[in-house]
C-alpha positions as CSV (number, residue, x, y, z in Angstrom):
1,M,11.7,11.7,-26.8
2,N,8.5,10.3,-28.2
3,S,5.2,12.1,-28.9
4,D,3.7,11.6,-25.5
5,Q,6.4,13.5,-23.7
6,K,3.9,16.0,-22.4
7,T,1.8,13.5,-20.7
8,T,2.2,12.3,-17.1
9,V,3.6,8.8,-16.7
10,V,2.5,6.8,-13.6
11,L,3.7,3.5,-12.3
12,I,1.5,1.6,-9.9
13,T,2.8,-1.5,-8.2
14,G,0.1,-4.2,-7.7
15,G,-2.2,-2.8,-10.3
16,S,-4.1,-6.0,-11.5
17,S,-6.9,-5.8,-8.9
18,G,-8.3,-4.0,-5.8
19,I,-7.1,-0.6,-4.9
20,G,-4.3,-0.6,-7.5
21,K,-6.7,-1.4,-10.4
22,S,-9.2,1.3,-9.2
23,I,-6.4,3.9,-9.0
24,G,-5.1,3.0,-12.4
25,T,-8.5,3.0,-14.1
26,F,-9.4,6.4,-12.6
27,L,-6.1,8.0,-13.6
28,T,-6.3,6.6,-17.1
29,E,-9.8,8.1,-17.5
30,K,-8.2,11.4,-16.4
31,G,-5.7,11.2,-19.2
32,F,-2.6,9.9,-17.4
33,V,-0.4,7.3,-19.0
34,V,-0.6,4.4,-16.5
35,Y,1.4,1.3,-16.0
36,G,0.3,-1.2,-13.4
37,T,2.3,-4.2,-12.4
38,S,1.7,-7.9,-11.7
39,R,4.0,-10.8,-10.8
40,N,2.3,-12.7,-13.6
41,P,0.7,-10.4,-16.2
42,S,0.0,-13.5,-18.4
43,K,-2.8,-14.4,-15.9
44,F,-4.6,-11.2,-17.0
45,Q,-4.8,-11.7,-20.8
46,D,-8.0,-9.7,-21.1
47,F,-7.0,-6.9,-18.8
48,K,-8.2,-3.7,-20.5
49,P,-8.0,-0.5,-18.3
50,F,-4.2,0.2,-18.7
51,T,-0.9,-1.6,-19.5
52,L,0.4,-4.2,-17.0
53,L,4.1,-4.8,-16.7
54,Q,5.8,-7.8,-15.1
55,L,7.2,-6.8,-11.7
56,D,7.8,-8.7,-8.5
57,V,8.6,-6.3,-5.7
58,A,10.7,-9.1,-4.1
59,N,13.0,-9.3,-7.1
60,K,15.4,-6.4,-7.8
61,Q,16.1,-7.6,-11.4
62,S,12.3,-7.6,-12.2
63,I,12.0,-4.1,-10.7
64,Q,14.9,-2.7,-12.8
65,G,13.4,-4.4,-15.9
66,A,10.0,-2.7,-15.5
67,V,11.5,0.8,-14.8
68,A,13.9,0.4,-17.7
69,E,10.9,-0.5,-20.0
70,I,9.1,2.7,-19.0
71,E,12.2,4.8,-19.5
72,K,12.7,3.3,-22.9
73,R,9.1,4.1,-23.9
74,H,8.8,7.6,-22.4
75,G,12.2,8.8,-21.2
76,K,10.7,9.7,-17.9
77,L,8.5,8.6,-15.0
78,D,6.6,11.3,-13.2
79,I,4.7,9.4,-10.4
80,L,5.3,6.2,-8.5
81,I,2.5,4.7,-6.4
82,N,3.8,1.9,-4.2
83,N,0.5,0.1,-3.8
84,A,1.6,-3.6,-3.8
85,G,1.0,-5.1,-0.4
86,A,0.2,-8.3,1.4
87,G,-2.0,-9.0,4.4
88,I,-1.0,-11.3,7.3
89,T,-2.9,-12.4,10.4
90,G,-2.2,-14.6,13.3
91,P,-1.0,-14.7,16.9
92,I,2.6,-13.3,16.7
93,E,3.8,-16.4,18.7
94,E,2.5,-18.7,16.0
95,I,3.4,-17.0,12.8
96,P,6.4,-18.7,11.2
97,E,9.5,-16.4,11.0
98,E,9.6,-17.0,7.2
99,E,6.1,-15.6,6.8
100,I,7.0,-12.5,8.8
101,L,10.0,-12.0,6.6
102,N,7.9,-12.5,3.4
103,N,5.4,-9.9,4.6
104,F,8.1,-7.3,5.3
105,T,9.7,-8.1,1.9
106,T,6.5,-7.1,0.2
107,N,5.2,-4.3,2.4
108,Y,8.5,-2.7,3.3
109,F,11.6,-3.7,1.5
110,G,9.7,-4.0,-1.8
111,V,8.6,-0.4,-1.5
112,I,12.2,0.7,-0.7
113,N,13.6,-1.2,-3.7
114,V,11.1,0.0,-6.2
115,T,11.6,3.6,-5.0
116,K,15.4,3.3,-5.2
117,A,15.0,2.1,-8.8
118,V,13.0,5.2,-9.9
119,L,14.8,7.9,-8.0
120,P,17.7,8.3,-10.4
121,L,15.3,8.9,-13.3
122,M,13.2,11.4,-11.2
123,R,16.4,13.2,-10.2
124,K,17.5,13.4,-13.8
125,Q,14.2,14.9,-14.9
126,G,14.3,17.3,-11.9
127,K,11.0,16.3,-10.4
128,G,8.8,13.4,-9.2
129,L,6.2,12.2,-6.8
130,V,6.2,9.0,-4.8
131,I,3.0,7.9,-3.0
132,N,3.3,5.1,-0.5
133,V,0.1,3.2,0.3
134,T,0.3,2.3,4.0
135,S,-2.7,1.5,6.2
136,I,-4.7,2.9,9.1
137,A,-3.6,-0.3,10.8
138,G,0.0,1.1,10.8
139,Y,-1.0,3.7,13.3
140,M,-1.8,1.2,16.1
141,G,-0.9,-2.3,17.1
142,L,-3.9,-4.4,16.3
143,P,-4.4,-7.9,17.9
144,Y,-3.7,-10.8,15.5
145,R,-2.6,-8.2,12.9
146,G,0.6,-7.2,14.7
147,V,3.0,-8.0,11.9
148,Y,0.9,-6.2,9.3
149,S,0.6,-3.2,11.6
150,A,4.4,-3.2,12.1
151,S,5.2,-3.4,8.4
152,K,2.9,-0.5,7.5
153,A,4.1,1.6,10.6
154,A,7.7,1.1,9.4
155,L,6.8,2.4,6.0
156,E,5.0,5.5,7.5
157,I,8.1,6.4,9.6
158,T,10.5,5.7,6.7
159,T,8.5,8.0,4.4
160,E,8.6,10.8,7.0
161,A,12.4,10.6,6.9
162,W,12.9,10.0,3.2
163,R,10.7,12.8,2.1
164,M,13.0,15.3,3.9
165,E,16.0,13.8,2.1
166,L,14.3,14.1,-1.3
167,K,13.2,17.7,-1.1
168,Q,16.5,19.0,-2.4
169,F,15.9,17.2,-5.7
170,N,12.3,18.5,-6.1
171,I,10.9,15.0,-5.5
172,E,7.8,14.8,-3.2
173,M,7.0,11.8,-1.2
174,T,3.8,11.1,0.9
175,N,1.9,8.4,2.7
176,I,-1.8,7.5,2.1
177,A,-3.3,5.2,4.7
178,P,-6.5,3.4,3.7
179,G,-8.8,1.8,6.2
180,D,-10.8,-1.3,5.2
181,F,-11.8,-1.4,1.6
182,A,-13.9,-4.0,-0.2
183,T,-11.1,-5.8,-2.1
184,N,-9.7,-9.3,-2.4
185,I,-6.9,-8.7,0.1
186,A,-8.5,-11.1,2.6
187,A,-8.2,-13.9,0.0
188,G,-4.5,-13.2,-0.7
189,R,-3.3,-12.7,2.8
190,Y,-1.3,-15.2,4.9
191,H,-3.5,-16.6,7.7
192,A,-1.7,-18.4,10.5
193,P,-3.8,-21.6,10.8
194,L,-6.5,-21.6,13.4
195,L,-5.2,-24.6,15.5
196,E,-7.6,-26.6,17.6
197,D,-5.0,-27.0,20.4
198,S,-3.7,-23.4,20.3
199,P,-4.1,-21.3,23.4
200,Y,-5.2,-18.5,21.1
201,H,-7.9,-20.6,19.3
202,Q,-11.0,-18.9,20.6
203,A,-9.8,-15.3,20.6
204,Y,-8.0,-15.6,17.2
205,G,-11.1,-17.3,15.6
206,K,-13.3,-14.4,16.8
207,S,-10.9,-11.7,15.5
208,L,-10.5,-13.5,12.1
209,S,-14.3,-13.4,11.5
210,L,-14.4,-9.7,12.5
211,M,-11.5,-8.9,10.1
212,D,-13.2,-10.6,7.2
213,E,-16.5,-8.8,7.9
214,H,-14.7,-5.4,7.9
215,V,-13.1,-6.0,4.5
216,D,-16.4,-7.3,3.0
217,S,-18.3,-4.3,4.2
218,G,-15.4,-1.9,3.5
219,S,-15.4,1.3,1.5
220,D,-15.4,1.5,-2.3
221,P,-11.8,1.4,-3.7
222,M,-12.8,4.2,-6.0
223,D,-12.7,6.5,-2.9
224,M,-9.0,5.7,-2.7
225,A,-8.5,6.4,-6.4
226,K,-10.1,9.9,-5.9
227,A,-7.9,10.6,-2.9
228,V,-4.8,9.7,-4.9
229,Y,-5.9,12.0,-7.7
230,N,-6.3,14.8,-5.2
231,V,-2.8,14.2,-3.8
232,I,-1.4,14.3,-7.4
233,S,-3.2,17.6,-8.0
234,A,-1.8,19.2,-4.8
235,S,1.1,21.6,-5.3
236,K,2.7,20.5,-2.0
237,P,1.5,17.1,-0.8
238,K,1.1,16.7,3.0
239,V,3.1,14.1,5.0
240,H,0.2,11.9,5.8
241,Y,-3.3,11.2,4.3
242,K,-6.0,8.9,5.7
243,V,-8.8,7.5,3.6
244,G,-11.7,5.4,5.0
245,A,-14.7,5.3,7.2
246,F,-15.0,8.1,9.7
247,M,-14.6,5.8,12.8
248,Q,-11.4,4.3,11.3
249,K,-9.9,7.7,10.8
250,F,-11.2,8.9,14.2
251,S,-9.5,5.9,15.9
252,I,-6.1,7.6,15.1
253,V,-7.3,10.8,16.8
254,L,-8.5,8.8,19.8
255,K,-5.1,7.1,20.1
256,R,-3.4,10.5,20.2
257,I,-5.7,11.9,23.0
258,L,-6.7,8.9,25.2
259,P,-4.5,7.3,27.8
260,D,-2.8,4.2,26.4
261,K,-4.7,1.8,28.6
262,V,-8.0,3.3,27.8
263,Y,-7.3,3.1,24.1
264,E,-6.2,-0.5,24.5
265,K,-9.4,-1.4,26.3
266,L,-11.4,0.2,23.4
267,L,-9.5,-2.0,20.9
268,M,-10.0,-5.1,23.0
269,N,-13.7,-4.5,23.3
270,H,-13.9,-3.9,19.5
271,Y,-12.2,-7.2,18.8
272,K,-14.3,-8.9,21.6
273,L,-11.2,-10.0,23.5
């Protein structure tokens, strides 16, 4: 094994911008060996904070290639942060099935396949930590974000089950659910077009403006980086973590304690529906 065998090696999917870049930069400053990923690292020629590897979470061959590269360089991988994700908005009735499948491929199946690729290595080294970045939106069905909420909810529940299966191998797994952060996710997400003749035109248009406002005025992604660092530093990570504005985190508590219809009314008022 090479000279940096005593350092902690971290792989972050989707590390070229936003939350992934913030986490990678923060961990690099703390002395971790960090690899981020991008589908097209060549687009980021001047990328400085840490190393970017080519990885497309929708392509198993590309996943295996990136993990093999890290194993070749370091002989181990200590921490996987499944951060790559895609936004999607629209009335569920009007989102093409292909776009729903694409979203689940990135937000759900991609996470499963990247994790499957690193587990044999973590098992061999007798330890590991997998952090799945979900979303506060995964705790509730949000209007015009139903597919996104569903993909993140599926990941939350899968993590709950998977972490119990992994304990026997001394591998920890946890969820971190961010609220709205000031990143470029809005630019990259799939928007079902706002159709003039759609029965949802007015309500969807209003919700769309609100969603973009929330992202633009969102928290600093560095808060997420610090939260990830705290999870890494914990001897026994919890099942769930939530990071974001107080009201976003409190909305999960309200959902637990309020009658369903009262909570639904609150959401509808919030989205001006």
